[in-house]
Phi, psi and omega in degrees: 000133177300132174294326183250114178272125176125185190278151185290342179280009175092003173284109177060042179287126180223119190246045176206180178284137179260123182256130183250124180268145178208158166297160188274349187297155183305311181304308181303323179289319181296320173303312184296314177300325180296320182292312180300324181295309186299323183288320180293331180297309187286322184231084190296339182272357184290143176255127189238143172224138177260125183253109182265145181212159177263143177248167181307314178302329181280336184270326181268095192255001183250008178235147179292146182299323185290345182267343184284334168071016179251128187289324187254042183309324186256001187233345184308306187297326184291315183287334179295314181301326185285318189293322186271012180058026177284330173224160183262330176212161183223134180259129179234160158281131181308321191296333179284346184272127178299159185279347168249117182268155173300155181301142175098348178246154177214162173273105184267353179200133165243124187269172183302136184284133170282177182302126184273358187281165171279154183232149175264126175245117188266152172302136177315321180295346177257015187310138175091349176278178170217174185300327175303321193262355177296145183305156173306138178069010176294144188267131177244126184274123172204140176261003182268119168305316179299310185292316184300315179298322181286316184285332175297319184290321184281329179230078183292344180281355186254158174247151183235133181226156182291148170214124178247174179114167178286175185308310187303305184304318183290321175298323183294311179308320181289314190283325196262353178232175180254016185292323191232137176279340178190152171241160184248126181230162173288136182293321187300314183297315179298318187291319183294332183276348180081029182249034180305326186292347179272356175282116180273332193203128168269131182268118178282173182303328186286345176260317185200107176287155188265179184276157183298121177084000184298143179083352174257141174267144179234142178245113179262131184230171173283135191287342182273353183275085184302323188291319185289318182298315177300311182303308187285334188304337184286347177279346182301139168258111190298326184288316176297321177303312181294319174301317187285331182292315181299317183295318183290322181295325176295314179293318177299313176295334177272355185055036174282168175185196183304328189276003174225148178288095177234132184227159185220162165215132176230162183199138175248121185213131181047050185058019173244134173261125178255127180229112170256132181230150181211152168243145194221146158291170186297320184274356178085358185291324180250131181202156177230136181212127175217161179235138178222161175221167178214151173286131173243019182298141177286131174261185179296325189283359196291335187271011186297149174299125184267125182299122185279356172278345182278122174254136171243126187039040178093353185260126173254114180223090188284344186261001185245135191306129183297326181296320182288323176301309179301322181295316177305311182293321179296325176299316177301307182295322180293316176299320175295320177302318180300315187282330175298318178301340187255004175110019184294326181300320183287324176297312186289327176299314179294320174305314183294316180297314184295320183291321178302319192277343184300000000 
């Protein structure tokens, strides 16, 4: 085995076994393996070891996530292992990571985003239908307040009930019982599991906007580990990074989280970053939605060294223009301020209180 894993010029030179922490679910393992494979491709001499663990979110399966009220349900145990030096990096779904990370941690890579939209998976007996054509009072399973709020408004003939568990469990609950006519899941997870054939319908932004960071994978590291940070930084996808910085800044400024319905849609087109953000009451009857844009075009200063101590909503991206990152973060904050000026705080406060009382 080579003593030094990495390139000889000191780029991301890491000379030990790299341990990657992950949740134990099949999807989490698939996502982690995909990151490990990319690292092996880039650094062939590297030695990797994958360490699986269970998180609070994996253990509490009888309660809606929004009711548990813990921001880091799927990340805390992994971060504890990172803090104790039991692992060197952790792979998460970015949407599980709070917009403020504990001190000492940073997101060292945000990988190219998979399709961020939500998907409808129908009970086999409803094959060929869509949410529009399902019978009156059909029950749709989703544990997400964001999905339920948008879809209740859009499809008033349907009913929505909580469904918990990992992807495998939820599909099993759908197929083997008659409780649900359909369930709503992230398209990204279904695609990564190789279950694309179960997707009956992809919900566009006019039906259901997605969660902050949905469809993107994040690699969390110790902020002081310069070698690991350098090594994983090559995995960053610039467009995804800028979109997710804007989305996370929007959510952080709104003080949103799992317990309130907040949704986003982002797009990069012709050097412009577009961010649409919305907040909803629990039943979707009350909502605010706005779109703003900013330029992320490279200027001559673009090649400036980005200070690696600077985190933007938990993300360290030293190889992406600091100017573009600042613009993305400002866009998120400005959009949140606009919605707050129109009454977003009141909508979210009521949503939070009603959810707590459920």
